[in-house]
N, C-alpha and C positions, 0 to 999 in steps of 0.2 A: 481244839475245835476246828473243824474244817471250814474253809472259806464259804462253802454253800450254807452250812448251818449258821455261820456268823451273819451272812447277808439275810437269811430268812429271819433271824432274830431281830436284826435292825429294821427290817421291813415291818415286822410285827410291832416293834416299839413305836415306830413312826405312825403306824396306823392307829394304835391306841391313843397316842398323843393327839393326833388329828381328831379322833372321835371325841375325846375329852374337850378339846377346844370348841368343836361344833356344839356339843351339849351345853357348854357354858354360854357361848355366843348367842345361841337361840333359846336360852332360858328354859331348856327342856326339863331340868330338874324340878322346876316349879310344879309340873303336872305329871311327870313320869310315874311317881308312885301310884297315883290314882289310875293311870292307864293300866298298870300291871294288875291292879286289883280287879278291874272289869266289874266293879260292884254295881254298875247301873243296869246290867243286863238281867233279863228274866226270860224263861221259856214261854212260848205261846202254846196253848192247848191245841193238839192236833185236830184238824178239821174246822177250826174257828177261822172265819174270814178276817184277814188282816187289813187294816185301813191305813193308808199312807197319806199323811198331811204334808204337802210340799209347799214351802214358803220361801220366797226369794226376797231378801231385804237389801236395800241399796243405800249406801252412803252417797246420796245424790248431790253432787257439788258442781253446779254450773260454773262457779268462779275458781275452779281448781287451777292452781298456778297463776292466778290473777291475769287472765287473758283479756283481750279487747272485748268490748260489749258485743261486737259482731260474732265473735267465737262463742261467747256464752249462748247467744240466741241460736246459733247453728247447732250446738250440742242439744239444747232442749228440742229444737225442731226435728232433729234426727229421731229422737224418741217418739215424738208425737206422730211422725210419719211412718216409721218402720215397725214400731211395736205392734200396732194393730195388724199389720201384714204378717208378722211372725206368728201371731196368735190365731189367725183366721181359721186354720184347719186343726186346731188342737182343743180337745175337750176332756174333762175328767168324768168320773162316774156320775156326777150330778149335772152333766151337761154344761159345766162352767169352763170358760177359757182360763189360761194361766193369768195370774194376777201379780203385779209387781208392786212391792211396798216401797214407796219413795220416802226415805227419811231425809227431810229437807233441812239444811242448816239455817238456823236463826240469823246468823250473821251474813248470809248470802241472799236474803229475801229480795225478790223483785216481783211485783204483782203480775207482770206479763208472763214470767216463767211459771208462776203458780197457776195461772189460768190455763196454760197449755197442759199441765199435769191434771188439772181438774177435768179437762175434756177427756183424757184417758180414763179417769175414774168414772165419769158419766157413762162411758162405754163398758164399764165393768171390768176393766183391764188393770186397774191400779187402785191403791189407797195411799194416803199421805200421813206421815207421822213426823216426829221431831228429832232433829240432829243438832248437835251443838258442839262447837269448838270454843273452848275458853281456857284461860290460864291466869293464875294468881288472882282468882276470883274471890268474892265474898258471898256470904249467905244472902245479903240484901241484893247484891248485883245479880246473882243467879236467879233469885225469885223474880226480879224485875224482868229479866230477859224471857223467862219461861211464861210468866203470866201475860206479858204484852204480846209475845209472838203467838201463843196458843189462842188468845182471844181474837187476834187479828185473823188467823186462819179460819176460826169458827165463824166470825162475824162477816168478813168480807168475801169469803170463798165457800163457806159451808163445808170446809174440808175436814173438820173435826166434829164428832158428836158432842152433845152436852149431857151432863148428868141431869136426870129428870128431876131430882130433888134440889140440887144446889145450883144448877145452871152452869157449873164449871165445865170447860172443855175437857174431854177425856182423850188420852193419847198414850202411845208407847214411845220408847226412847232408844236411841243409839248415841253413845258418847263419842265425840270426836277424839282422835288420837288414842282411843281405847281406854282412857284414864278415868273410868267410872269411879266415883267416890274417892278421888284423889289417890288412885292406886299406882301411879308411876313411882318407882323407888326413889327418884330424885325430886318428887313433888311437882313435876311438870304437868302442864295441860289441864289443870283443874284448880286445886287450892281449897276445896270445900270438903271437909271431913264428914259433914252430915248431909251429903248430897242425896242419899237415898230417901231420907225423911222429907227433904225439900221436894224431890220429885213426886213423892206420893201426895204430899199436901197440895201441890200445884196441879194435880190431876192425872199424873202418870200411873198406869196400872201394871206395866211390865217393862222390863229392859231386854233388848235384843242385841246388845253389844258383843257378846261372846260367841265363839272363841276369838281370842286376839293373838294367839301364838303365831310367830315366835316373839311377839312383843313382851316386854317384862311385866306389862299389866295383866297378863294372863293369870287366871285363878288356879288354885290347886284342885278345885272341883271341876270336873269335866263331864260332858255328855249327860247332863241332868237338867231337870226342871225343878226349881227349888225356890224357897223364900230366903231373902237376905234380911238379916236383923242389923240395923244400923247402930254402931257405936259412935256417937257424935264426936268423940274425942280422939278417934283413931281412923286412919285411912283403910280402904279396901275391906270394908265390912262384909262385902259379898263374896269373900274368898270361900266361905263355907256357909251352909244353912240347911234347914230341914227340907226334905224333898216334898213336893206336892204329891199327895197320895189319895187314892179313892177313899171317900168317907172322911177325909181330913178337913181341917179348917185353916184359913190363912193364919200363919204363925210368924209373920215378919212384916217388914216395911215395904218390900217390893218383890214381886215375882221375877225371877231370872230364867229366861228361856234360852238355852244354849244350843248351838249347832254342833255337828260332829267334829271331834278332834281326835287325832290318832296319827297313824302313819300310812303312807301309800305303798302297799306291798309291791306294786308293779313299777314304781319309780324310785330309783336309787341313785344317789350321787356317786359318781365314779363306779357305778355298778355294785356298790357295797352298802352305803348308808341310806336307809329308806328316808325319803323326804317327808316332811310334816304335812299331814292332811288337816287343814284348818278351815275347810268349807269356803275358801275363797275361790271365786270363779272369775277368770279373766283370760286373756290370750296366752299368758305364760303358764296358766294352770286351767285349761279348758275343761268343760263338763263332760269328760269322757265317760263311756258307759260303765267301765269298771269302777270309776270313782262314784258314780251314782249308786251302784250296787253296794259299795262299801259304806256310803252314807246310810243306806237303808239297814244294812247289817249291824250298824252301830246300835240301833234299837232304842233311841231316846224315847222315853214314855213316862206317863204319870204312873207312879208306883201302884201296882195292883191292876193295871190295864195295859199289859205289854203288847196286846194286839192292835192298839192305836199307836202308830209310830210317827214321830214328828221329825221331819228333816227340814232344817232352816239353813240356807246357804246365803252368802253375802257377796257384794261386789261394790265397786266404785264406778257407777255406770256412765259418767260423763267424760271419762278419759278416752280420747280418740283411739289410742292403741288397742282398746278393748271392745269398741263398739261393734266391730264386725263379728266378734265372738258372741256378744250378748244379744245382738239383733239379727244375726245371720245363721248360717248353716249349723255351726256347732250347737247353738241352743235349740234350733229346730230339731236336730237329731236327739238331743237330750229329752225334749218333750215327747218325741215319738217313742223313745225307749221307756219312759215312765208310763206312757199310755198302753204299751204293748206288754211290758214285763209285769207291771204292777196294777193292772186294771182288767183282769179277766172276769171279774164279778163273782168268783167263787173263792179262790185263794186270796185275792187281793182286790181292793177298791181304792182308787186314787182320788184325792181331793186337793185341788189347787186352792190355797188359802192365803189371805193377807195376814200380816202380823196380828191385826185385830181379831180376825177369825180364828187364827191359831190359839190366841189367848182364850177366846170364848170356848173353844173345844176342850182346851186344858181344864177350864173351870167346869165344864160339863162332866168330864171324867172325875174331877175332884168331888163333885156333887153326887157321884154314883149313878149318873144317867147312862143308859145304854142304848142299843140300837145303832143306827147309822149316824156317825159323827157329823156328817154334812148338814144335818138338821139343826145343829147348834151353832152355826156360824155367827148368829146375832144374839146369843143367849144373854149376855150380860152387858156388853158394850154395843150399842146399836150402830147400824151403818150410817155414815154421814149423809147429809142431803146433797152435798155438792151444789147447793144453790145459796147465793149470798142472802143473809138474813134481811137485807133491805129490799130484796126483790119482791 
């Protein structure tokens, strides 16, 4: 063997070993078989107008890294001041501005922070839902946290709607540390195997946690809207489940609405290994135009309605290193791209939606309703009043 062939062989061996290490480290094998199947995709009939529902959900944590109170307030004030400026010149096909879904942590509640977010919601620029970090929890402990916090938000801030029949607050959920239904392999960051049932019984109508790759809590199911059926004796019951489909019925404990997961063709480590596309938007992975196009091409939809495309991306909006991206030029350009590329009125119509509105439009598709999906924003879960009940 010549020295050149030997060196080439060794380089190949090292490259393969590195690739295997990366795949294991980033838990890619959990979801890679599903990615290769591409079984969530379906063609759209030529000539049919495609509707893009764009939803931005935020793990909104003012107490990230346990800063001083002044820093907490500065983070919240930055959003209250700059988000209206960002949205001022952006509108979708319905004349609606972008809407940011603030998933607020139960353990970080301060009434003054909530009031600032409510002001954004009163302007039509945001909605509020539930975020929770917990560990080694119990069923009783989880129920107490959820019932107390959701009642507080509904009663004191008008931030959650109530079920017209039961009076219970209605809300959607993002799990802290990604560990929905005790899904971490080492059992960290949750502890409750019947969490999906508890969420449903406490008023949750949908979960927006996923994707979580490269975290080990990532499910094998990707790029789908489906129902999770809880096994109260086992963790990670949402790993698989029946898809939401046109003409179907709810067939599980909780609807799971996933964001795009795959690879970034234009971004490769060392120019070779494609980076994971996990719908995360921040300074280190900004909302570049080719990423937006890839999110749309993923084609997440309710089975039987491929022309209604759902794009849900996420962020951690209170981290200083990312605020210039989320509240500045990068996101401004992203909104402009959405409005020019996906809102011509013929091939595409764009709809900026909250998590609640996205769920309602999913339910409209499931019910077989047609026409413009923007008319179904409040179909099942009504818009909160954002007025304290004592007012």
